[in-house]
MDAnalysis code that builds the backbone (N, CA, C; Angstrom):
import MDAnalysis as mda
import numpy as np

u = mda.Universe.empty(456, n_residues=152, atom_resindex=np.repeat(np.arange(152), 3), trajectory=True)
u.add_TopologyAttr("name", ["N", "CA", "C"] * 152)
u.add_TopologyAttr("resid", np.arange(1, 153))
u.add_TopologyAttr("resname", ["UNK", "UNK", "UNK", "UNK", "UNK", "UNK", "UNK", "UNK", "UNK", "UNK", "UNK", "UNK", "UNK", "UNK", "UNK", "UNK", "UNK", "UNK", "UNK", "UNK", "UNK", "UNK", "UNK", "UNK", "UNK", "UNK", "UNK", "UNK", "UNK", "UNK", "UNK", "UNK", "UNK", "UNK", "UNK", "UNK", "UNK", "UNK", "UNK", "UNK", "UNK", "UNK", "UNK", "UNK", "UNK", "UNK", "UNK", "UNK", "UNK", "UNK", "UNK", "UNK", "UNK", "UNK", "UNK", "UNK", "UNK", "UNK", "UNK", "UNK", "UNK", "UNK", "UNK", "UNK", "UNK", "UNK", "UNK", "UNK", "UNK", "UNK", "UNK", "UNK", "UNK", "UNK", "UNK", "UNK", "UNK", "UNK", "UNK", "UNK", "UNK", "UNK", "UNK", "UNK", "UNK", "UNK", "UNK", "UNK", "UNK", "UNK", "UNK", "UNK", "UNK", "UNK", "UNK", "UNK", "UNK", "UNK", "UNK", "UNK", "UNK", "UNK", "UNK", "UNK", "UNK", "UNK", "UNK", "UNK", "UNK", "UNK", "UNK", "UNK", "UNK", "UNK", "UNK", "UNK", "UNK", "UNK", "UNK", "UNK", "UNK", "UNK", "UNK", "UNK", "UNK", "UNK", "UNK", "UNK", "UNK", "UNK", "UNK", "UNK", "UNK", "UNK", "UNK", "UNK", "UNK", "UNK", "UNK", "UNK", "UNK", "UNK", "UNK", "UNK", "UNK", "UNK", "UNK", "UNK", "UNK", "UNK", "UNK", "UNK"])
u.atoms.positions = np.array([
    [6.914, 0.404, 141.875],
    [5.957, -0.334, 141.071],
    [6.052, 0.167, 139.634],
    [5.951, -0.745, 138.711],
    [6.061, -0.392, 137.302],
    [4.704, 0.005, 136.758],
    [4.724, 0.718, 135.665],
    [3.491, 1.161, 135.030],
    [2.832, 0.058, 134.226],
    [1.653, 0.358, 133.750],
    [0.879, -0.597, 132.964],
    [1.312, -0.512, 131.500],
    [1.431, -1.670, 130.859],
    [1.831, -1.713, 129.455],
    [0.683, -1.205, 128.585],
    [0.972, -0.250, 127.742],
    [-0.006, 0.255, 126.787],
    [0.282, -0.470, 125.476],
    [-0.591, -1.415, 125.158],
    [-0.349, -2.337, 124.062],
    [-0.283, -1.638, 122.714],
    [-1.149, -0.663, 122.488],
    [-1.139, -0.040, 121.156],
    [0.083, 0.846, 120.954],
    [0.675, 1.356, 122.026],
    [1.926, 2.110, 121.872],
    [3.075, 1.178, 121.516],
    [3.096, 0.006, 122.130],
    [4.108, -0.986, 121.782],
    [3.891, -1.459, 120.345],
    [2.630, -1.663, 119.964],
    [2.323, -2.054, 118.593],
    [2.751, -1.003, 117.587],
    [2.613, 0.265, 117.956],
    [3.037, 1.344, 117.066],
    [4.538, 1.287, 116.825],
    [5.303, 1.065, 117.886],
    [6.756, 0.965, 117.728],
    [7.144, -0.249, 116.884],
    [6.459, -1.372, 117.105],
    [6.719, -2.561, 116.288],
    [6.371, -2.314, 114.826],
    [5.247, -1.646, 114.586],
    [4.825, -1.389, 113.205],
    [5.782, -0.433, 112.498],
    [6.273, 0.574, 113.210],
    [7.243, 1.485, 112.600],
    [8.539, 0.760, 112.256],
    [8.985, -0.089, 113.166],
    [10.229, -0.827, 112.912],
    [10.053, -1.816, 111.761],
    [8.991, -2.599, 111.800],
    [8.806, -3.596, 110.748],
    [8.426, -2.957, 109.418],
    [7.726, -1.830, 109.438],
    [7.388, -1.138, 108.193],
    [8.610, -0.567, 107.504],
    [9.483, 0.082, 108.290],
    [10.694, 0.630, 107.679],
    [11.638, -0.479, 107.230],
    [11.679, -1.566, 107.994],
    [12.493, -2.714, 107.611],
    [11.965, -3.334, 106.318],
    [10.636, -3.410, 106.174],
    [10.072, -4.029, 104.978],
    [10.237, -3.137, 103.745],
    [10.243, -1.825, 103.921],
    [10.515, -0.938, 102.778],
    [11.917, -1.220, 102.247],
    [12.868, -1.271, 103.150],
    [14.252, -1.533, 102.763],
    [14.395, -2.918, 102.140],
    [13.780, -3.922, 102.762],
    [13.882, -5.289, 102.251],
    [13.177, -5.434, 100.906],
    [12.104, -4.693, 100.688],
    [11.394, -4.764, 99.403],
    [12.270, -4.249, 98.271],
    [13.013, -3.182, 98.530],
    [13.922, -2.690, 97.498],
    [15.001, -3.720, 97.176],
    [15.531, -4.385, 98.196],
    [16.509, -5.432, 97.951],
    [15.886, -6.586, 97.180],
    [14.609, -6.863, 97.466],
    [13.928, -7.979, 96.807],
    [13.700, -7.707, 95.324],
    [13.644, -6.436, 94.924],
    [13.512, -6.132, 93.498],
    [14.781, -6.510, 92.735],
    [15.930, -6.350, 93.370],
    [17.189, -6.611, 92.691],
    [17.644, -8.058, 92.813],
    [17.388, -8.672, 93.963],
    [17.791, -10.061, 94.199],
    [16.526, -10.883, 94.420],
    [15.919, -11.325, 93.358],
    [14.625, -12.011, 93.422],
    [14.818, -13.475, 93.809],
    [14.200, -13.837, 94.915],
    [14.271, -15.227, 95.377],
    [12.982, -15.548, 96.115],
    [12.417, -16.679, 95.766],
    [11.233, -17.194, 96.436],
    [11.696, -17.940, 97.680],
    [11.143, -17.614, 98.850],
    [11.656, -18.174, 100.099],
    [11.402, -19.668, 100.231],
    [10.254, -20.146, 99.816],
    [9.878, -21.542, 100.024],
    [10.296, -22.428, 98.848],
    [11.383, -22.089, 98.163],
    [11.812, -22.875, 97.006],
    [12.384, -24.229, 97.387],
    [12.674, -24.438, 98.666],
    [13.239, -25.721, 99.077],
    [12.192, -26.836, 99.116],
    [10.898, -26.463, 99.052],
    [9.837, -27.473, 99.070],
    [9.728, -28.082, 97.665],
    [10.097, -29.309, 97.541],
    [10.040, -29.996, 96.254],
    [11.176, -29.621, 95.321],
    [12.146, -28.849, 95.798],
    [13.254, -28.440, 94.947],
    [14.369, -29.466, 94.923],
    [15.235, -29.304, 93.966],
    [16.407, -30.179, 93.861],
    [17.654, -29.313, 93.899],
    [18.712, -29.895, 94.345],
    [19.983, -29.182, 94.443],
    [20.675, -29.214, 93.094],
    [20.961, -28.037, 92.564],
    [21.633, -27.939, 91.275],
    [22.972, -27.248, 91.425],
    [23.651, -26.958, 90.312],
    [24.971, -26.334, 90.383],
    [24.935, -24.904, 90.915],
    [23.793, -24.215, 90.761],
    [23.694, -22.826, 91.228],
    [22.859, -22.713, 92.494],
    [22.590, -23.818, 93.169],
    [21.779, -23.787, 94.382],
    [20.518, -24.614, 94.198],
    [19.496, -24.269, 94.949],
    [18.247, -25.021, 94.892],
    [17.451, -24.604, 93.661],
    [17.006, -25.588, 92.914],
    [16.149, -25.368, 91.753],
    [14.729, -25.710, 92.199],
    [13.828, -24.715, 92.200],
    [12.465, -24.981, 92.695],
    [11.763, -26.046, 91.865],
    [10.898, -26.801, 92.542],
    [10.141, -27.840, 91.868],
    [8.975, -27.262, 91.089],
    [8.308, -28.113, 90.325],
    [7.178, -27.677, 89.510],
    [5.962, -27.305, 90.354],
    [5.891, -27.819, 91.592],
    [4.749, -27.506, 92.432],
    [4.755, -26.051, 92.921],
    [5.866, -25.373, 92.872],
    [5.945, -23.977, 93.295],
    [6.067, -23.005, 92.124],
    [5.844, -23.493, 90.916],
    [6.005, -22.648, 89.722],
    [5.153, -21.383, 89.744],
    [3.855, -21.423, 90.139],
    [3.084, -20.166, 90.158],
    [3.655, -19.123, 91.119],
    [4.127, -19.568, 92.261],
    [4.706, -18.620, 93.216],
    [6.051, -18.095, 92.738],
    [6.828, -18.938, 92.095],
    [8.097, -18.480, 91.539],
    [7.841, -17.449, 90.447],
    [6.777, -17.644, 89.673],
    [6.453, -16.686, 88.611],
    [6.137, -15.300, 89.172],
    [5.383, -15.227, 90.286],
    [5.004, -13.899, 90.806],
    [6.065, -13.302, 91.729],
    [7.131, -14.040, 92.003],
    [8.232, -13.468, 92.785],
    [9.438, -13.201, 91.902],
    [9.804, -14.156, 91.058],
    [11.036, -14.049, 90.286],
    [10.789, -13.425, 88.922],
    [9.850, -13.953, 88.168],
    [9.629, -13.454, 86.811],
    [8.911, -12.107, 86.794],
    [7.843, -11.985, 87.561],
    [7.101, -10.721, 87.697],
    [7.176, -10.344, 89.173],
    [7.800, -9.246, 89.548],
    [7.968, -8.943, 90.979],
    [6.678, -8.418, 91.627],
    [5.610, -9.188, 91.509],
    [4.318, -8.756, 92.020],
    [4.281, -8.732, 93.547],
    [4.819, -9.755, 94.181],
    [4.813, -9.775, 95.646],
    [5.733, -8.705, 96.231],
    [6.804, -8.369, 95.542],
    [7.661, -7.295, 96.017],
    [6.924, -5.959, 95.994],
    [6.125, -5.761, 94.952],
    [5.333, -4.527, 94.863],
    [4.318, -4.480, 95.996],
    [3.667, -5.620, 96.270],
    [2.685, -5.650, 97.356],
    [3.342, -5.439, 98.721],
    [4.518, -6.024, 98.939],
    [5.186, -5.807, 100.226],
    [5.585, -4.351, 100.391],
    [6.024, -3.733, 99.315],
    [6.369, -2.310, 99.391],
    [5.134, -1.457, 99.686],
    [4.026, -1.752, 99.023],
    [2.796, -0.986, 99.261],
    [2.254, -1.198, 100.664],
    [2.267, -2.434, 101.149],
    [1.800, -2.695, 102.511],
    [2.665, -1.989, 103.539],
    [3.977, -2.000, 103.337],
    [4.855, -1.348, 104.310],
    [4.706, 0.166, 104.273],
    [4.530, 0.736, 103.095],
    [4.292, 2.184, 103.029],
    [2.948, 2.556, 103.653],
    [1.937, 1.694, 103.469],
    [0.637, 1.935, 104.096],
    [0.741, 1.826, 105.617],
    [1.558, 0.885, 106.101],
    [1.770, 0.759, 107.544],
    [2.440, 1.998, 108.111],
    [3.439, 2.500, 107.408],
    [4.095, 3.728, 107.866],
    [3.145, 4.912, 107.806],
    [2.243, 4.916, 106.817],
    [1.256, 5.988, 106.728],
    [0.263, 5.925, 107.894],
    [-0.075, 4.714, 108.336],
    [-0.977, 4.588, 109.478],
    [-0.303, 5.007, 110.785],
    [0.971, 4.715, 110.923],
    [1.664, 5.004, 112.177],
    [2.229, 6.411, 112.246],
    [2.634, 6.955, 111.122],
    [3.031, 8.356, 111.030],
    [2.030, 9.021, 110.103],
    [0.854, 9.342, 110.599],
    [-0.226, 9.753, 109.691],
    [-0.010, 11.139, 109.101],
    [-0.479, 11.271, 107.874],
    [-0.543, 12.583, 107.249],
    [-1.644, 13.380, 107.946],
    [-1.597, 14.698, 107.898],
    [-2.621, 15.486, 108.593],
    [-4.047, 15.169, 108.138],
    [-4.216, 14.787, 106.882],
    [-5.568, 14.491, 106.401],
    [-6.082, 13.148, 106.904],
    [-5.213, 12.266, 107.352],
    [-5.619, 10.945, 107.842],
    [-5.709, 10.919, 109.357],
    [-4.966, 11.787, 110.018],
    [-4.909, 11.777, 111.472],
    [-6.284, 12.052, 112.074],
    [-6.683, 11.193, 112.992],
    [-7.954, 11.360, 113.679],
    [-9.141, 10.733, 112.971],
    [-8.949, 10.183, 111.785],
    [-10.057, 9.542, 111.076],
    [-10.315, 8.161, 111.685],
    [-11.412, 7.560, 111.280],
    [-11.745, 6.236, 111.783],
    [-10.718, 5.189, 111.390],
    [-10.155, 5.322, 110.201],
    [-9.121, 4.388, 109.759],
    [-7.884, 4.494, 110.631],
    [-7.514, 5.699, 110.994],
    [-6.319, 5.900, 111.814],
    [-6.521, 5.389, 113.236],
    [-7.726, 5.475, 113.773],
    [-7.989, 5.048, 115.148],
    [-8.373, 3.575, 115.259],
    [-8.620, 2.897, 114.152],
    [-9.115, 1.532, 114.187],
    [-7.990, 0.531, 114.410],
    [-8.113, -0.229, 115.493],
    [-7.146, -1.291, 115.749],
    [-7.399, -2.488, 114.843],
    [-8.655, -2.777, 114.557],
    [-8.956, -3.944, 113.718],
    [-8.473, -3.760, 112.285],
    [-8.524, -2.530, 111.780],
    [-7.980, -2.277, 110.442],
    [-6.474, -2.535, 110.425],
    [-5.818, -2.150, 111.489],
    [-4.377, -2.400, 111.573],
    [-4.079, -3.889, 111.681],
    [-4.903, -4.609, 112.451],
    [-4.703, -6.053, 112.572],
    [-4.786, -6.708, 111.200],
    [-5.779, -6.339, 110.415],
    [-5.957, -6.937, 109.091],
    [-4.809, -6.549, 108.156],
    [-4.459, -5.271, 108.126],
    [-3.400, -4.806, 107.223],
    [-2.058, -5.438, 107.576],
    [-1.739, -5.499, 108.863],
    [-0.445, -6.042, 109.259],
    [-0.382, -7.553, 109.079],
    [-1.512, -8.231, 109.282],
    [-1.512, -9.671, 109.032],
    [-1.352, -9.950, 107.539],
    [-2.015, -9.176, 106.694],
    [-1.851, -9.342, 105.244],
    [-0.426, -9.024, 104.807],
    [0.171, -7.995, 105.406],
    [1.564, -7.671, 105.090],
    [2.483, -8.819, 105.478],
    [2.207, -9.433, 106.612],
    [3.000, -10.590, 107.024],
    [2.789, -11.781, 106.114],
    [1.548, -11.999, 105.700],
    [1.243, -13.132, 104.825],
    [1.916, -12.978, 103.464],
    [1.875, -11.779, 102.903],
    [2.509, -11.545, 101.603],
    [4.027, -11.536, 101.744],
    [4.528, -10.944, 102.813],
    [5.974, -10.829, 102.997],
    [6.671, -12.141, 103.268],
    [5.947, -13.143, 103.761],
    [6.581, -14.419, 104.077],
    [6.974, -15.185, 102.817],
    [6.456, -14.778, 101.670],
    [6.755, -15.471, 100.419],
    [8.059, -15.011, 99.772],
    [8.495, -13.817, 100.115],
    [9.695, -13.245, 99.503],
    [10.864, -13.446, 100.472],
    [11.970, -13.890, 99.968],
    [13.126, -14.239, 100.808],
    [13.601, -13.071, 101.673],
    [13.699, -11.894, 101.097],
    [14.266, -10.754, 101.805],
    [13.331, -10.191, 102.878],
    [12.047, -10.446, 102.774],
    [11.091, -9.820, 103.699],
    [10.514, -10.801, 104.718],
    [11.145, -11.946, 104.911],
    [10.606, -12.944, 105.837],
    [10.663, -12.441, 107.278],
    [11.774, -11.853, 107.689],
    [11.901, -11.398, 109.073],
    [10.875, -10.323, 109.410],
    [10.770, -9.324, 108.558],
    [9.816, -8.253, 108.855],
    [8.376, -8.741, 108.722],
    [8.136, -9.769, 107.929],
    [6.789, -10.348, 107.859],
    [6.421, -10.993, 109.191],
    [7.373, -11.660, 109.815],
    [7.126, -12.235, 111.145],
    [6.856, -11.124, 112.145],
    [7.601, -10.014, 112.055],
    [7.364, -8.883, 112.951],
    [5.985, -8.280, 112.727],
    [5.525, -8.252, 111.476],
    [4.187, -7.730, 111.198],
    [3.100, -8.632, 111.791],
    [3.291, -9.938, 111.755],
    [2.318, -10.844, 112.362],
    [2.286, -10.627, 113.879],
    [3.443, -10.448, 114.491],
    [3.500, -10.151, 115.924],
    [2.806, -8.822, 116.205],
    [3.022, -7.837, 115.350],
    [2.378, -6.540, 115.514],
    [0.869, -6.657, 115.419],
    [0.377, -7.470, 114.507],
    [-1.077, -7.641, 114.403],
    [-1.634, -8.298, 115.659],
    [-0.896, -9.226, 116.257],
    [-1.347, -9.838, 117.503],
    [-1.346, -8.836, 118.654],
    [-0.359, -7.939, 118.667],
    [-0.305, -6.915, 119.709],
    [-1.493, -5.961, 119.586],
    [-1.815, -5.535, 118.366],
    [-2.967, -4.661, 118.173],
    [-4.276, -5.394, 118.472],
    [-4.348, -6.676, 118.198],
    [-5.532, -7.445, 118.550],
    [-5.694, -7.503, 120.068],
    [-4.597, -7.667, 120.771],
    [-4.631, -7.660, 122.239],
    [-5.055, -6.286, 122.761],
    [-4.581, -5.233, 122.142],
    [-4.993, -3.883, 122.552],
    [-6.489, -3.692, 122.342],
    [-7.002, -4.212, 121.247],
    [-8.445, -4.118, 120.984],
    [-9.235, -4.936, 121.997],
    [-8.742, -6.128, 122.331],
    [-9.434, -6.975, 123.296],
    [-9.441, -6.358, 124.692],
    [-8.400, -5.607, 125.026],
    [-8.348, -4.942, 126.327],
    [-9.160, -3.656, 126.363],
    [-9.678, -3.233, 125.218],
    [-10.507, -2.030, 125.176],
    [-9.727, -0.727, 125.153],
    [-8.484, -0.777, 124.733],
    [-7.695, 0.453, 124.649],
    [-8.253, 1.338, 123.535],
    [-8.115, 2.629, 123.724],
    [-8.518, 3.578, 122.692],
    [-7.327, 4.450, 122.350],
    [-7.296, 4.909, 121.118],
    [-6.206, 5.760, 120.666],
    [-6.642, 7.209, 120.795],
    [-5.964, 7.925, 121.625],
    [-6.290, 9.322, 121.835],
    [-5.464, 10.188, 120.911],
    [-5.905, 11.416, 120.745],
    [-5.169, 12.377, 119.936],
    [-3.900, 12.771, 120.673],
    [-2.836, 13.020, 119.973],
    [-1.548, 13.336, 120.630],
    [-1.611, 14.666, 121.363],
    [-2.446, 15.598, 120.900],
    [-2.526, 16.884, 121.601],
    [-3.109, 16.703, 122.994],
    [-4.095, 15.809, 123.164],
    [-4.687, 15.608, 124.475],
    [-3.726, 14.889, 125.429],
    [-2.815, 14.083, 124.905],
    [-1.845, 13.406, 125.749],
    [-0.760, 14.355, 126.246],
    [-0.437, 15.352, 125.451],
    [0.615, 16.285, 125.842],
    [0.102, 17.423, 126.698],
    [-1.190, 17.461, 126.965],
    [-1.744, 18.493, 127.812],
    [-2.076, 19.772, 127.083],
    [-1.994, 19.765, 125.761],
    [-2.331, 20.969, 124.991],
    [-3.830, 21.024, 124.780],
    [-4.301, 22.178, 124.445],
    [-5.744, 22.350, 124.242],
    [-6.168, 21.926, 122.859],
])
């Protein structure tokens, strides 16, 4: 017989993978700036798709000012900080809260879906937020790692 799935442990692995992936993708997004949804209302030009006027504000905060890249980098670093906590954060209410993780990871996915390089990891972050929401709905609690290893 197989064991029971511990949802928040699976969510932790997903968050670590998508957080590290988004850090890497954010750095690439600083150098190769592209708005992912530029095909909506865009026209085909000699250098590829030219975004339409309806997406100009989003193109401005992705291409001209890399604001969304900065936010994706900050969200991914915050996700890694939650999953690999510093000693001062470990055991605090923020570290043990599943709902805080659901909100942070959903926001990371929402912001990351706008930048071309971070679309995949943004989808992984949305999946991670759903996994943590399921863990919260099942009533799972996050225990301290020392108590799981049998140490005092």
